[in-house]
C-alpha positions as CSV (number, residue, x, y, z in Angstrom):
1,X,93.4,138.2,60.8
2,X,93.2,135.3,58.5
3,X,90.9,132.3,58.8
4,X,93.9,130.2,59.7
5,X,94.7,132.5,62.6
6,X,91.0,132.2,63.7
7,X,91.2,128.4,64.0
8,X,94.6,128.3,65.5
9,X,94.4,126.8,69.0
10,X,95.0,129.2,71.8
11,X,98.2,128.8,73.8
12,X,100.4,130.7,76.1
13,X,102.2,133.8,74.9
14,X,105.9,133.1,74.0
15,X,107.1,135.3,76.8
16,X,104.9,133.5,79.4
17,X,106.1,130.1,78.2
18,X,109.7,131.2,78.4
19,X,109.2,132.5,82.0
20,X,107.5,129.3,83.0
21,X,110.3,127.2,81.6
22,X,112.9,129.4,83.3
23,X,111.1,129.0,86.7
24,X,110.9,125.3,86.3
25,X,114.6,125.1,85.7
26,X,115.3,127.2,88.8
27,X,113.0,125.0,90.9
28,X,114.6,121.9,89.6
29,X,118.1,123.2,90.4
30,X,116.9,124.3,93.8
31,X,115.6,120.8,94.5
32,X,118.8,119.1,93.4
33,X,121.3,121.5,95.0
34,X,119.6,123.4,97.8
35,X,122.8,124.3,99.6
36,X,124.4,125.6,96.4
37,X,121.4,127.7,95.6
38,X,121.3,129.2,99.1
39,X,125.0,130.0,99.0
40,X,124.6,131.6,95.5
41,X,121.6,133.7,96.7
42,X,123.3,134.8,99.9
43,X,126.5,135.7,98.2
44,X,124.6,137.9,95.7
45,X,122.8,139.8,98.5
46,X,126.0,140.2,100.5
47,X,127.8,141.7,97.5
48,X,124.9,143.9,96.8
49,X,124.8,145.2,100.4
50,X,128.6,145.8,100.5
51,X,128.5,147.5,97.1
52,X,125.7,149.8,98.5
53,X,128.0,150.8,101.4
54,X,131.2,151.1,99.4
55,X,129.7,153.4,96.8
56,X,127.9,155.5,99.4
57,X,124.5,154.9,97.8
58,X,122.9,154.4,101.2
59,X,123.4,158.1,102.0
60,X,120.9,159.2,99.3
61,X,118.0,157.9,101.5
62,X,119.5,158.1,104.9
63,X,118.0,160.4,107.6
64,X,121.5,160.8,109.1
65,X,124.3,160.5,106.5
66,X,127.0,160.9,109.1
67,X,126.6,157.4,110.5
68,X,130.0,155.7,110.8
69,X,130.9,153.5,107.7
70,X,132.0,150.4,109.7
71,X,128.6,150.4,111.5
72,X,126.8,150.6,108.2
73,X,128.9,147.8,106.8
74,X,128.2,145.6,109.9
75,X,124.5,146.2,109.6
76,X,124.6,145.4,105.8
77,X,126.4,142.1,106.4
78,X,124.0,141.3,109.3
79,X,121.0,141.7,107.1
80,X,122.4,139.7,104.1
81,X,124.7,136.9,105.4
82,X,122.1,135.1,107.7
83,X,120.0,134.5,104.5
84,X,122.0,131.3,104.2
85,X,119.9,129.8,107.0
86,X,116.6,131.4,106.1
87,X,114.9,128.1,105.0
88,X,115.9,125.9,107.9
89,X,115.5,128.5,110.7
90,X,113.6,131.5,109.4
91,X,112.3,132.8,112.7
92,X,115.7,132.6,114.3
93,X,117.2,134.5,111.4
94,X,114.6,137.2,111.7
95,X,115.2,137.5,115.5
96,X,118.9,137.8,114.8
97,X,118.2,140.7,112.4
98,X,115.8,142.5,114.8
99,X,118.5,144.3,116.9
100,X,120.3,145.5,113.7
101,X,117.0,146.7,112.4
102,X,116.5,148.8,115.6
103,X,120.1,150.2,115.3
104,X,119.4,151.0,111.6
105,X,116.4,153.2,112.3
106,X,117.6,154.6,115.6
107,X,120.8,155.9,114.0
108,X,118.9,157.2,110.9
109,X,121.1,155.2,108.4
110,X,118.0,153.5,107.0
111,X,120.0,151.2,104.7
112,X,118.2,149.4,101.9
113,X,119.6,146.0,103.1
114,X,117.0,146.1,105.8
115,X,114.4,145.0,103.2
116,X,116.1,141.6,103.1
117,X,114.1,140.8,106.2
118,X,111.1,140.4,103.8
119,X,112.8,137.4,102.2
120,X,112.8,135.7,105.5
121,X,109.2,136.7,106.0
122,X,108.4,135.0,102.7
123,X,109.8,131.7,103.9
124,X,108.0,132.0,107.2
125,X,104.7,132.5,105.3
126,X,105.7,129.6,103.0
127,X,106.4,127.0,105.7
128,X,105.3,128.2,109.2
129,X,101.9,128.5,110.8
130,X,99.9,131.7,110.6
131,X,100.6,132.5,114.2
132,X,104.3,132.5,113.5
133,X,103.7,134.8,110.6
134,X,101.9,137.2,112.9
135,X,104.9,137.1,115.3
136,X,107.3,137.8,112.5
137,X,105.2,140.9,111.6
138,X,105.7,142.2,115.2
139,X,109.4,141.5,115.0
140,X,109.8,143.4,111.7
141,X,107.5,146.4,112.6
142,X,108.5,146.9,116.3
143,X,111.9,148.6,115.5
144,X,110.2,150.7,112.8
145,X,107.6,152.0,115.3
146,X,110.4,152.9,117.7
147,X,112.3,154.6,114.9
148,X,109.2,156.5,113.9
149,X,109.0,157.8,117.4
150,X,112.6,159.0,117.2
151,X,112.1,160.7,113.8
152,X,108.4,161.8,113.9
153,X,108.7,164.0,110.9
154,X,109.8,161.1,108.8
155,X,107.6,158.3,110.2
156,X,106.0,157.6,106.9
157,X,109.4,157.1,105.2
158,X,110.4,154.6,107.9
159,X,107.2,152.7,108.4
160,X,105.1,152.7,105.2
161,X,107.6,151.1,102.8
162,X,108.4,148.3,105.2
163,X,104.7,147.8,105.9
164,X,103.9,147.4,102.2
165,X,107.0,145.1,101.7
166,X,106.0,142.9,104.6
167,X,102.4,142.6,103.3
168,X,103.7,141.8,99.8
169,X,106.1,139.1,101.0
170,X,103.6,137.5,103.3
171,X,100.9,137.5,100.5
172,X,103.3,136.0,98.0
173,X,104.4,133.3,100.5
174,X,100.8,132.4,101.2
175,X,99.9,132.2,97.5
176,X,102.9,130.0,96.8
177,X,102.1,127.8,99.8
178,X,98.5,127.5,98.7
179,X,99.5,126.5,95.2
180,X,102.0,124.0,96.5
181,X,99.5,122.4,98.8
182,X,97.0,122.3,96.0
183,X,99.5,120.6,93.7
184,X,100.5,118.1,96.3
185,X,96.8,117.3,96.9
186,X,96.3,116.8,93.1
187,X,99.4,114.5,93.0
188,X,98.2,112.6,96.0
189,X,94.7,112.2,94.5
190,X,96.3,111.0,91.2
191,X,98.4,108.5,93.1
192,X,95.3,107.2,95.0
193,X,93.3,107.0,91.8
194,X,96.1,105.1,90.1
195,X,96.2,102.7,93.1
196,X,92.5,102.3,93.0
197,X,92.6,101.6,89.3
198,X,95.2,98.9,89.8
199,X,93.2,97.4,92.6
200,X,90.0,97.4,90.5
201,X,92.0,95.8,87.7
202,X,93.2,93.1,90.1
203,X,89.7,92.5,91.4
204,X,88.3,92.3,87.8
205,X,91.0,89.9,86.9
206,X,90.3,87.7,89.9
207,X,86.5,87.8,89.1
208,X,87.3,86.9,85.5
209,X,89.5,84.0,86.6
210,X,86.7,82.8,88.9
211,X,84.2,83.0,86.0
212,X,86.4,81.1,83.6
213,X,87.1,78.4,86.2
214,X,83.4,78.1,86.8
215,X,82.6,77.8,83.1
216,X,85.4,75.3,82.5
217,X,84.2,73.2,85.5
218,X,80.7,73.2,84.1
219,X,81.8,72.3,80.6
220,X,84.4,69.7,81.4
221,X,82.8,68.2,84.5
222,X,79.4,67.7,82.9
223,X,80.6,66.3,79.6
224,X,83.2,64.0,81.2
225,X,80.5,62.7,83.5
226,X,78.2,62.0,80.5
227,X,81.0,60.4,78.6
228,X,81.8,58.2,81.6
229,X,78.2,57.1,81.9
230,X,78.0,56.4,78.2
231,X,81.3,54.4,78.3
232,X,80.1,52.3,81.3
233,X,76.8,51.6,79.7
234,X,78.4,50.8,76.4
235,X,80.8,48.3,78.1
236,X,77.9,46.6,79.8
237,X,75.8,46.5,76.6
238,X,78.7,45.3,74.4
239,X,78.3,41.7,75.4
240,X,74.5,41.5,75.2
241,X,73.5,44.2,72.7
242,X,76.2,45.3,70.3
243,X,73.8,47.8,68.7
244,X,73.3,49.6,72.0
245,X,77.1,49.7,72.4
246,X,77.5,51.3,69.0
247,X,74.9,53.9,70.0
248,X,76.8,54.6,73.2
249,X,80.0,55.1,71.2
250,X,78.3,57.5,68.8
251,X,76.9,59.5,71.7
252,X,80.4,59.6,73.3
253,X,81.7,61.1,70.0
254,X,78.9,63.7,69.9
255,X,79.4,64.7,73.5
256,X,83.1,65.0,73.1
257,X,82.8,67.2,70.0
258,X,80.3,69.5,71.9
259,X,82.7,69.8,74.8
260,X,85.6,70.6,72.5
261,X,83.5,73.3,70.7
262,X,82.5,74.9,74.0
263,X,86.1,74.9,75.2
264,X,87.4,76.4,71.9
265,X,84.8,79.2,72.3
266,X,85.8,79.9,75.9
267,X,89.5,79.8,75.2
268,X,89.2,81.8,72.0
269,X,87.9,84.8,74.0
270,X,91.1,84.7,76.1
271,X,93.5,84.9,73.1
272,X,95.2,88.0,71.9
273,X,92.6,88.5,69.1
274,X,89.2,88.2,70.8
275,X,87.6,89.6,67.6
276,X,88.4,86.4,65.9
277,X,87.0,84.2,68.6
278,X,83.9,82.1,68.1
279,X,80.9,84.2,69.2
280,X,78.4,81.3,69.5
281,X,75.6,82.4,71.9
282,X,75.7,81.0,75.4
283,X,73.0,78.3,76.3
284,X,69.5,79.6,77.1
285,X,66.3,78.1,78.5
286,X,65.5,76.8,75.0
287,X,68.6,74.6,75.1
288,X,67.3,72.7,78.2
289,X,65.7,70.0,76.0
290,X,69.0,69.3,74.3
291,X,70.8,69.1,77.6
292,X,68.2,66.6,78.9
293,X,68.5,64.5,75.8
294,X,72.3,64.3,76.3
295,X,71.8,63.2,79.9
296,X,69.3,60.6,78.9
297,X,71.7,59.1,76.4
298,X,74.2,58.8,79.3
299,X,71.8,56.5,81.0
300,X,69.9,58.8,83.4
301,X,66.1,59.0,82.7
302,X,65.2,62.7,83.2
303,X,61.7,64.3,83.0
304,X,61.4,68.0,82.2
305,X,58.3,69.9,83.4
306,X,57.4,73.5,82.9
307,X,54.8,75.3,84.9
308,X,53.4,78.8,84.8
309,X,53.3,81.4,82.0
310,X,56.7,82.6,80.6
311,X,57.1,86.3,81.0
312,X,56.4,88.6,78.0
313,X,60.0,89.8,78.1
314,X,62.4,86.8,78.3
315,X,64.8,86.7,81.3
316,X,68.2,88.2,80.7
317,X,70.8,86.0,79.0
318,X,72.8,85.8,82.3
319,X,69.8,84.5,84.2
320,X,69.0,81.9,81.4
321,X,72.6,80.8,81.5
322,X,72.5,80.4,85.3
323,X,69.4,78.2,85.1
324,X,71.1,76.1,82.4
325,X,74.3,75.7,84.3
326,X,72.6,74.8,87.6
327,X,70.5,72.1,85.9
328,X,73.6,70.8,84.1
329,X,75.6,70.7,87.3
330,X,72.8,69.1,89.4
331,X,72.3,66.3,86.8
332,X,76.1,65.8,86.5
333,X,76.3,65.3,90.3
334,X,73.6,62.7,90.0
335,X,75.6,60.8,87.4
336,X,78.8,61.1,89.4
337,X,77.4,60.0,92.7
338,X,75.3,57.2,91.4
339,X,75.9,53.7,92.9
340,X,76.5,50.9,90.4
341,X,73.3,49.0,91.2
342,X,71.1,52.0,91.5
343,X,68.2,52.6,89.2
344,X,68.3,56.4,88.9
345,X,65.6,58.8,87.8
346,X,65.6,62.6,87.9
347,X,63.0,65.3,87.5
348,X,63.5,68.9,86.5
349,X,60.7,71.3,87.3
350,X,60.9,74.9,85.8
351,X,58.3,77.2,87.3
352,X,57.6,80.7,86.0
353,X,56.3,83.1,88.6
354,X,55.3,86.7,88.2
355,X,58.5,88.0,89.7
356,X,61.0,85.2,89.2
357,X,62.0,81.8,88.1
358,X,62.2,78.6,90.3
359,X,64.0,75.5,89.2
360,X,63.8,72.2,91.3
361,X,66.0,69.3,90.3
362,X,65.4,66.0,92.2
363,X,66.6,62.5,91.9
364,X,66.2,59.2,93.8
365,X,69.8,58.5,94.4
366,X,71.0,57.2,97.7
367,X,74.5,58.5,97.8
368,X,75.1,61.5,100.1
369,X,76.6,64.6,98.4
370,X,78.4,67.4,100.2
371,X,76.5,70.7,100.4
372,X,79.7,72.6,101.4
373,X,83.2,72.8,99.9
374,X,85.8,70.2,100.8
375,X,88.4,71.3,103.4
376,X,91.1,71.5,100.7
377,X,89.0,73.9,98.7
378,X,89.1,71.8,95.5
379,X,85.4,71.6,95.1
380,X,83.6,73.8,92.6
381,X,80.1,72.3,92.1
382,X,77.8,73.5,94.8
383,X,79.9,76.7,95.4
384,X,79.8,77.5,91.7
385,X,76.0,77.2,91.6
386,X,75.6,79.4,94.6
387,X,77.9,82.0,93.1
388,X,76.0,82.0,89.9
389,X,72.7,82.5,91.8
390,X,74.1,85.3,94.0
391,X,75.1,87.3,90.9
392,X,71.4,87.9,90.2
393,X,70.2,88.1,93.8
394,X,69.1,84.5,93.7
395,X,69.3,81.7,96.2
396,X,70.3,78.1,95.9
397,X,69.5,75.2,98.3
398,X,71.0,71.7,98.0
399,X,70.3,68.7,100.2
400,X,68.1,65.7,100.9
401,X,64.4,66.2,100.6
402,X,62.5,66.1,103.9
403,X,59.8,63.7,102.6
404,X,61.7,61.3,100.3
405,X,65.0,59.7,99.6
406,X,67.4,61.1,97.1
407,X,68.7,64.6,96.5
408,X,67.3,68.0,95.4
409,X,68.6,71.3,94.3
410,X,66.3,74.4,94.3
411,X,67.2,77.6,92.5
412,X,65.2,80.8,92.9
413,X,66.0,83.8,90.7
414,X,64.2,87.1,90.6
415,X,63.5,88.5,87.1
416,X,64.8,91.9,87.9
417,X,67.8,93.2,89.8
418,X,67.1,94.5,93.3
419,X,67.5,98.3,93.6
420,X,70.9,99.2,95.1
């Protein structure tokens, strides 16, 4: 054996592969043309049985060779012709053959066509319950037992071959049935897995669409609110302080460029070549100061306070992004719902606790803000914040403070995921 033969992958023997391909072709033909196959098989066995009678071959094993030829021919056709209905009505076919089986052994003809009963037994084992198979055994063996009583010296020649043939046919039918059931179970499991895979893909796509919508809402809503505030302030300052108006226009340009950059990064990931997309990191807690500064330039004084000791291991990027987006959304809502003559102020309190983060955003605005989604389902603000918090087992509360005027949003996030 050469080294090449040693590393050659093992495969089926050529003969085995040829047999398997032949069987597959036979099964395919049987599925496409069952009636033609049944007719072909029945014709073959009828011709075989008639040939056995016409040549006198049955006399070589007969116990009584003087049985009339017409009777032997009738029994041969009775054992072979009903095979045409063996699949649809196997038990009825077997019951039809039973009287001829009794005549066969009683007369001592013992023709070989009697073994065709085992083909019917095979189909009973293949499709019928086990109880039916047991009854078929009684139908096949009862005439043989009677014949063994008539020819006691030859009971073994009458009974044993048919007993072995019945056991073999039943065993083959059970094996084929088991394999068929196993194959159908595998196909069903594969279909269910494929269905589950498609469902998971749809759920993942829906979750991704929700995430993208939430991100775009945060980016566009916040930056447009800031730009609107800057534009209103610039228009007011243009008549009295042109220098402040120029600063407002400069801030509008800076905010617009930041919004465009964030949108390009988000949309770049959705293109056909995500490897070419901008991989700029998402905002973190360190970017809160820059966010506060942008809001201040829009005309909303904001104070940022930090309490507690930051954990040794920083919170996960997803948690940091959640805190950033909640602060961004809360301050944006303050800008959007501000009355023209209101003097607004806002506070952001970031508290580090041993097991979590807490963020409290408050303002002194007097305009009510909805805590639930509008009836038409177009709102995204409060719902988006709650969805972000729930991703990390957090909670978010939004409403009027109990002790003062204004509005507050409180976010609580654990530092670790809860065990499932």
